[in-house]
N, C-alpha and C positions, 0 to 999 in steps of 0.2 A: 504494500500500500504506500502510495507516494506521500511525501511531506506536505505537498499542496492539498491533497485530499483531507489529511488530518487537520491542517490549519483551517480549512473551510468548515469542517465539523466543529472545531473549537470556536469559530466565529458564531456558528449557530447556537452553541451552548451559551456563549457570552450574551447574545441578544436575548435568549430565553430568560436568563438570569436577570438581566436588566429590566425586562418587562415584569417579572415576578417581584423584583425589588420595589417597583413602583406600585404593585398591586396592593401592598399593605396600606399605603397611603390612601388609595382610592377606596378600599374597603372601609377604612376608618372613617373617611368622609361620608360614606353612605350609611354607616351605622347610626347616624343621627336621625335618619328618616326611615330606614328599613331594618328588619330583623335579619339575623344571619341566614336563616333558611330562605327568605325571599331573595336575598342577594345571590345565593347559590343557584336557585332555579333560574332566575333571570339571566345571569351572566353566561351560564352554559347553554341556555336556550339560544341566546344571541350568538354565541360561539358556534353552535351546531348549524344555525342558519347561514352564517357567514361562510363556514367551511363547505357547506352544501353548494352554495352559489359558486364558490371558488373551484370546486371539483367539476361542476358543469362547465364553467368557463374554460378550464384547462383540459377538459375532456378526459379526465381520469376515471377509470371504471369504478363503479360503486358496488359491484358484485361482491358479496360477502359469503364465503363458504361456511356452511352451517357448523362444521367441526371447529371453527375458530370463534364461534359465538361465546362459549364459556370463558375463553381466554379474555375476550374483550369485556365481558361482564365483570370478571374479577378485577381487571385493571381499572375499570370505570368506578367500581366500588371504592377501591383503595385510592386511586389518583384523583378522583373527582369528588365523590360523595363524602367519604371519611376525611380526607386530607383538607379539603376546603372548608368543611363545616367546623372542624377543629380550629383552624386558623381564624375564621370569622368570629367564632365564639370567644376565642382567646383575646381578640382585639376589643372586646367589650370591657376588659379590665386592665389591659396593658397598652402602652404606647406603641405606635407603628414602628418606631425605631427599635424598641426592645424586641418586637416580633422579628424584625429583620435580622438582628444579631442572633436570635435563637435558631434561625434556620441554618446557621453555620454548623450546627451539630449534625445535619443530614449527611455531609460527606464522611464524617467519622463512622457513622453507622453503615453507610454504603461501602466504605473501604473494608470494614471488617466482614460484612456479609459477602462481598464479592470475593474476598480471600477464602471464606469458608465454602461457598457454594459455586462460584464461577472459576475457581482456581487461578484467580489473578494474583500476581506476585505482590507481596507486601514488603517493599524495599525500605532501606534505612531512611532515605529522604522522606518517604511517605510517613513513616512513623514519627520522625521529627516534626513534620508538618501537622500531624494529628495532635501531638502534645502542645505545640505552639498555638494551634487553633483553639483547643480547650481552654488554655490560659487566657487567650484574648476574649473569648466569649464569656467566661466567668467574670472577667473584669468589667465588661460593658453591661452585662446583665444585672450585676449586683450594684453597679455604680460605686463600688468600694473595693479596694485592693485586698482588704483583710476580712470582710464580712460577705458571706454569700448565702442567699436564701431564695426560694421559689414560692410564688403564690399560685393560685389556681390557674391563672392565665399563662404563666410561664410553664406550668406542668402540661397544659394542653398543647402549647407550642412544641415542647420537647417530644410529646407523644406524636405530634404531626410530623416531626423530622424523622422519627424512626419509621413511621408509616410510609413516608416518601422514599426512604432508603429501600424498604421492601418492594415498593412499587417499581423503582428503577431497576432493581435486580430482576424482578419478574419480567419487566418490559424487555430487558436485555436477553434474559434466558429463554423466554417463550419463542422468540424469533418468528413472529407472525409474518408470513410471506406475502404481505400486502404493501402497497405504497404507503409511506409515512403519513401522507395527508389523509388517506382513506382510514387508516387506523385512528388518527386523531379525531376525524369526524365522527366515527362510530363511538368513540369514547365519550365525546361531548354529548352526543345524542342519547346514548344509554345512560350516562350519568345524569343528564337533565331529566329523563323519564323516570329514573329511580327516585329522584328527589321530589317530584311533583306530588305523589300521594302523602308525603310527610309534611310539606310546607306550603303547597299552593292553596290559596283560599281567595274569596272575594276581596277581603281586606288587603291581601298581598297585592293583587292586581291594581286595586285602587291606589295603594301607596306608591306603586311604580308610576302610575299615570299622573300623579301629582308632584313628581320630582321637579326641582328647579333645573334650569339648563346646565348649570355647573355640575350638579349631581348626576344628571343624565349623561353628561360627557364621561364622568367617572365610570358609570355603568357600561357604556359602550366600549370604553377602553378595556374594562375587565372582560367583557364578552369577546371582543374581536382580537385584541392584542395579547391578553393574558391567557384566556381560556382556549383561544384558537391558535394563533400564530406561535405563541411560546411553547405550547405542548407539541406542536408540529416540529419546531426546531429542535426541541429536546429529544424527540423520537429519532430525528435524522442524525443527531450527534451520537446517540447510543448505537446506531447501526455501524458506526465507523470506529469509535473510540471505546476503550475499556470503561466499564461502569464507574469504577472508582475515580478515573481521571475526569470523566464528564462531571461527576458529582463534585469534584474539587472546585469547579467554577462557582459553586454556591457560596464559597467564601467571599466572593465579591458582592453578593446580593445585599448584605447589611450596609455596605457603603452607599449603594444606590438608594436604599430605603432611608438611611440617615439623612442624606442630602435632600431628598424629596420631602421628608418629614419636617425638616427645618424650613424649607422654602414655602411649602404649601400649608402644613399644619402648624407651623411656628413652634414646634417642639424644641425644648432647650437641649443643648449639648454641653457636656463637661469634659474636662481634660482626660479623665480616665477612659472615656469612650474613644477619644482620638487615639490614645495609646493602644487600646485594644484593637482598633481598626487597623493600625499599622502592623500589629502582630499577625492579624488575619491575612493581610496581603502577603506578608512574608511566608506564611504557611502555604499559600498557593504556589509560590516559587519553588519551595522544597518538594511539594507533592508532584509538580509537573517537571521536575528535574529529569533530564533524559527524555524529553518530550517525543523526539522523532524515532525513538527505538523502543517499541513496546515489548515488554517481556511478561511471561506468565510462569506461574509456579507449576512445575510438573507433578 
């Protein structure tokens, strides 16, 4: 596999992470008017509609072999229903910037799970990166170098990161032989349909219809760019790169969230958060050391 192909895949992963980093801010902004369940149904319904139109425009086949339906249902439950509901609920009690920092635990879980189940090699630079990332996240989450504690929101975010690691491992391991855009469309569609019985109601539709323009733009961004394009790019990256290497890009997500939270939500930043962010960036360098030469544990 050429270096150029791997670099393009890395660019897809980077864009997906950037969109997801902004998603915490958009979700936090919408929670003033919508409940987590309504946001979940609306954003993935928008995402599924957008991807359907894109598939028709690009003339990509929509045919889905029945034998892969269970795979997509499992991926939709983990990657759409469970993951996004945990995050939206967590944002009821924690800042968007805290949620962004917490997602940095996902590559740690992914690296360990890919070592155990995908036989991907756990090198010394990756182990150093994991340790550095843990230290950085602990610093920014607790806002204190010596005192560390979790509340319910942080616990839900931590659970969502482990869930995302499992999702990434399954997405990589199941190897569904369909175009990435088709896989993403069916995940959005199935995930949206699964959430409707739990959260859809007359009050929910009314709440969405009364959103202000600014909030409506946040919802459209979540549906098109976060639920649609970002999941598509993530799937394409996993087709080329090792699961733990793709997941390492999530270390950049907190920085995107932090910047957006300051500019849009006017959340405050403290020195310890900046230091933790620098440590997280350093961990990306360690984990991606030897980028062009993939190795696996035999």
